C-alpha positions in Angstrom: 0.0 0.0 0.0 1.1 3.6 -0.5 2.1 5.3 2.7 0.0 8.4 1.9 -3.2 8.1 3.9 -6.1 10.4 3.4 -8.2 11.9 6.1 -11.5 10.0 6.7 -14.5 11.2 4.9 -17.6 12.4 6.8 -20.1 9.8 7.9 -23.0 8.8 5.7 -26.5 8.2 7.2 -29.4 6.4 5.7 -32.4 4.4 6.7 -33.1 0.8 5.9 -36.7 0.1 6.6 -37.1 1.0 10.3 -33.4 0.9 11.0 -31.2 4.0 11.2 -27.8 3.3 9.6 -24.5 5.1 9.5 -21.4 4.2 7.5 -18.3 5.3 9.4 -14.9 5.8 7.7 -12.0 4.2 9.6 -9.5 5.0 6.9 -9.2 5.8 3.2 -6.6 6.0 0.5 -6.4 6.2 -3.3 -4.8 3.2 -4.9 -2.0 3.4 -7.4 -0.9 1.0 -10.1 1.8 -0.2 -7.8 -0.7 -1.0 -5.1 -2.8 -3.1 -7.5 0.2 -5.1 -8.8 1.4 -5.7 -5.2 -2.0 -6.9 -4.1 -2.6 -9.2 -7.1 0.9 -10.6 -7.7 -0.3 -13.7 -9.6 -2.7 -11.8 -11.8 -1.1 -8.4 -11.9 -1.4 -7.7 -15.6 -5.1 -8.7 -15.7 -6.0 -6.6 -12.7 -3.9 -3.7 -13.8 -5.7 -3.7 -17.2 -9.1 -3.5 -15.3 -7.7 -0.7 -13.1 -6.7 1.3 -16.1 -10.2 1.2 -17.5 -11.6 3.2 -14.5 -12.7 6.8 -15.2 -12.1 8.0 -11.6 -9.4 7.1 -9.0 -10.1 4.0 -7.0 -10.5 4.5 -3.3 -9.7 1.8 -0.8 -11.6 2.4 2.4 -12.5 0.7 5.7 -16.3 1.2 5.8 -17.8 0.3 9.2 -21.5 0.0 9.5 -23.5 1.0 12.5 -27.1 -0.1 12.6 -29.6 1.3 15.1 -32.7 -0.9 15.6 -35.6 0.0 17.9 -33.7 -1.5 20.8 -30.0 -1.7 20.0 -27.0 0.0 18.5 -25.0 -2.6 16.6 -21.5 -2.0 15.2 -20.1 -4.3 12.5 -16.3 -4.6 12.8 -14.0 -2.0 14.4 -11.3 -1.0 12.0 -7.5 -0.8 12.5 -7.4 0.6 15.9 -4.0 2.2 16.9 -1.8 -0.8 16.3 -0.4 0.4 12.9 1.2 3.9 13.3 1.4 4.2 9.5 -2.4 3.7 9.1 -4.2 4.3 12.4 -7.9 3.7 12.6 -10.3 6.6 12.7 -13.4 4.9 14.0 -13.6 6.9 17.2 -13.2 10.1 15.2 -16.0 9.0 12.9 -18.2 8.1 15.9 -17.7 11.5 17.3 -18.7 13.1 14.0 -21.9 11.0 14.2 -22.5 12.1 17.8 -22.3 8.4 18.9 -20.3 7.4 22.0 -18.5 4.0 22.2 -20.3 3.5 25.6 -23.7 3.7 23.8 -23.0 0.7 21.5 -24.9 -2.4 22.7 -23.5 -5.1 20.3 -20.2 -5.3 18.3 -20.3 -7.9 15.5 -17.0 -9.2 14.2 -16.9 -10.7 10.7 -13.5 -12.3 11.0 -10.2 -11.7 12.9 -8.1 -9.7 10.5 -6.4 -6.8 12.2 -8.3 -4.2 10.2 -11.6 -5.6 11.5 -10.7 -6.3 15.2 -8.0 -3.7 15.9 -10.5 -1.2 17.3 -11.8 -3.5 20.0 -9.1 -2.2 22.4 -8.1 1.4 23.0 -4.6 2.8 23.0 -4.1 1.6 26.6 -5.2 -2.0 25.9 -8.6 -1.6 27.5 -12.0 -2.5 25.9 -13.2 0.3 23.7 -16.8 -0.7 23.9 -17.3 -1.2 27.6 -21.0 -2.0 27.5 -21.2 -4.0 24.4 -21.8 -7.7 23.9 -19.2 -9.0 21.4 -20.4 -11.5 18.8 -17.9 -13.5 16.7 -18.1 -16.5 14.3 -17.3 -19.6 16.3 -15.3 -21.3 13.4 -13.1 -18.2 13.2 -12.6 -18.1 17.0 -12.0 -21.8 17.2 -9.2 -21.6 14.6 -7.3 -18.5 15.5 -7.4 -19.1 19.2 -5.9 -22.6 19.0 -2.6 -22.7 20.9 -0.8 -24.4 17.9 -2.0 -21.6 15.6 -1.1 -18.9 18.0 2.3 -20.4 18.5 3.0 -20.0 14.7 2.2 -16.2 14.8 4.6 -13.5 15.5 4.5 -12.7 19.3 2.9 -9.3 18.9 -0.1 -10.7 16.9 -0.6 -13.6 19.2 -0.4 -11.5 22.3 -2.9 -9.0 20.7 -5.4 -11.7 20.0 -5.2 -13.2 23.5 -5.5 -9.8 25.1 -8.4 -8.7 22.9 -10.6 -11.7 23.5 -9.7 -12.0 27.2 -10.9 -8.4 27.6 -14.3 -9.3 26.3 -14.5 -12.9 27.6 -17.5 -12.3 29.9 -19.4 -10.6 27.1 -18.5 -12.9 24.2 -21.0 -14.8 22.1 -19.8 -17.3 19.5 -22.2 -18.2 16.7 -21.8 -21.1 14.3 -25.1 -20.8 12.5 -27.0 -18.0 10.7 -29.3 -17.4 13.7 -30.2 -13.8 14.4 -27.5 -11.8 16.1 -30.1 -9.2 16.8 -33.6 -9.2 15.2 -33.0 -8.5 11.5 -29.2 -8.9 11.7 -27.6 -12.2 11.0 -24.4 -13.8 9.7 -24.2 -15.2 6.2 -21.4 -17.8 5.8 -18.8 -16.4 3.3 -16.0 -18.8 3.9 -12.5 -18.8 2.2 -11.1 -15.4 2.9 -10.6 -16.7 6.5 -11.5 -19.9 8.2 -14.8 -18.5 9.5 -15.4 -15.3 7.5 -19.0 -14.1 7.6 -21.0 -11.6 5.5 -23.8 -9.9 7.4 -27.4 -9.6 6.3 -29.5 -6.7 7.6 -33.3 -6.6 7.0 -36.1 -4.3 8.2 -39.6 -4.0 6.9 -38.7 -5.8 3.7 -35.7 -3.6 2.9 -32.4 -5.6 2.7 -28.7 -5.0 2.7 -26.0 -7.6 2.4 -22.6 -6.5 3.9 -20.1 -8.4 1.8 -17.2 -7.6 4.2 -14.1 -9.1 2.6 -15.8 -11.5 0.2 -14.1 -9.2 -2.4 -12.0 -6.1 -1.8 -12.6 -3.8 -4.8 -15.0 -3.3 -7.7 -12.3 -4.4 -10.3 -12.7 -7.9 -9.0 -16.3 -8.2 -10.1 -15.2 -9.7 -13.5 -12.3 -11.5 -12.0 -13.9 -13.6 -9.3 -11.3 -16.3 -9.8 -8.5 -13.9 -8.8 -7.4 -14.4 -5.2 -5.1 -12.1 -3.3 -5.8 -12.1 0.4 -7.6 -15.4 0.9 -6.8 -18.2 3.5 -8.5 -20.8 1.3 -8.4 -19.4 -2.3 -10.5 -22.1 -4.0 -13.2 -21.8 -1.4 -13.1 -18.0 -1.5 -13.6 -18.1 -5.3 -16.7 -20.3 -4.9 -18.0 -18.0 -2.2 -17.6 -14.9 -4.4 -19.4 -16.5 -7.3 -22.3 -17.7 -5.1 -22.7 -14.4 -3.2 -22.4 -12.2 -6.3 -25.0 -14.4 -8.1 -27.3 -13.9 -5.2 -26.8 -10.1 -5.1 -27.4 -9.8 -8.8 -30.5 -12.1 -8.8 -32.1 -10.5 -5.8 -31.0 -6.9 -6.7 -29.6 -6.5 -3.2 -28.1 -3.3 -1.9 -24.6 -4.3 -0.8 -21.8 -2.8 1.3 -18.2 -3.6 0.5 -15.9 -3.0 3.5 -13.0 -1.9 1.3 -15.0 -0.4 -1.6 -14.7 3.4 -2.2 -16.4 5.1 0.7 -19.2 4.7 1.7 -19.1 1.3 -0.1 -22.8 1.1 -0.8 -24.2 0.1 -4.2 -25.6 -2.6 -6.5 -24.0 -5.1 -8.7 -25.5 -4.7 -12.2 -25.0 -6.9 -15.3 -24.5 -5.6 -18.8 -24.1 -8.4 -21.2 -21.5 -10.7 -19.9 -19.9 -8.2 -17.5 -20.8 -7.1 -14.0 -20.5 -3.4 -13.0 -20.5 -1.6 -9.7 -23.2 1.0 -9.4 -22.7 3.2 -6.3 -25.8 4.0 -4.4 -26.0 7.8 -3.9 -27.9 8.4 -0.7 -29.4 11.7 0.2 -29.2 12.6 3.9 -31.7 10.7 5.9 -33.0 8.9 2.9 -35.0 5.7 3.4 -34.2 2.5 1.4 -37.5 0.7 0.7 -38.1 -2.9 -0.5 
């Protein structure tokens, strides 16, 4: 990645049925050709050709979704935190912009255990950031990464960070291994391959639906290269997952959110002939997405 990091963009608010939603920017940068070739080393020329067709610069963001139901404030993933001085997370800044305190969040949903998704669980002093929140994580993801033999193979800093993070939330941790509701209208959708227990997240209210792809794919130029794998724990499984989930989003015309798509990461996947295209969803302030 380029070391030039851009300031986070203001938060984006919208309504999904009866839910009030906010997309919070944890970090954002504009990708260069060197970034693309370094990410997709085995398919660099193919991905670079797709990158060069773009009319506008390609943003690479960390889009964190907060959903406010009638009863709960639910945060999906927590960004980088302060562990990477070259690319610190800005979730807390974005929450302040949205006039939301960390103490007011009831449930934090983790999609998988990559550092740019769990890094914000602890503050700069190593204490829980979300002191009143129940932490929900995928059981297959937790079972794999918290195994002592797996931890032993990591660098010491990463292993210590994982142990400290989940110890800090141990009394408030819920592990789910099925698509049961996390909160009413919010549930995991298995999206395996990027990591051992990687989950997408489905949000539905009054017939309006959003599918949070998380890291099923990382940028729009992958839409016509679903067989390209760059960051995946199990590449073949991740490819199958991408194909299945993108077929579903297209068939059901779902609004989707991409965690790393250009901020705010909301849009639809549209087909023109044999090709898929990303159609950003431009949301007026306080708009309501209807079924």
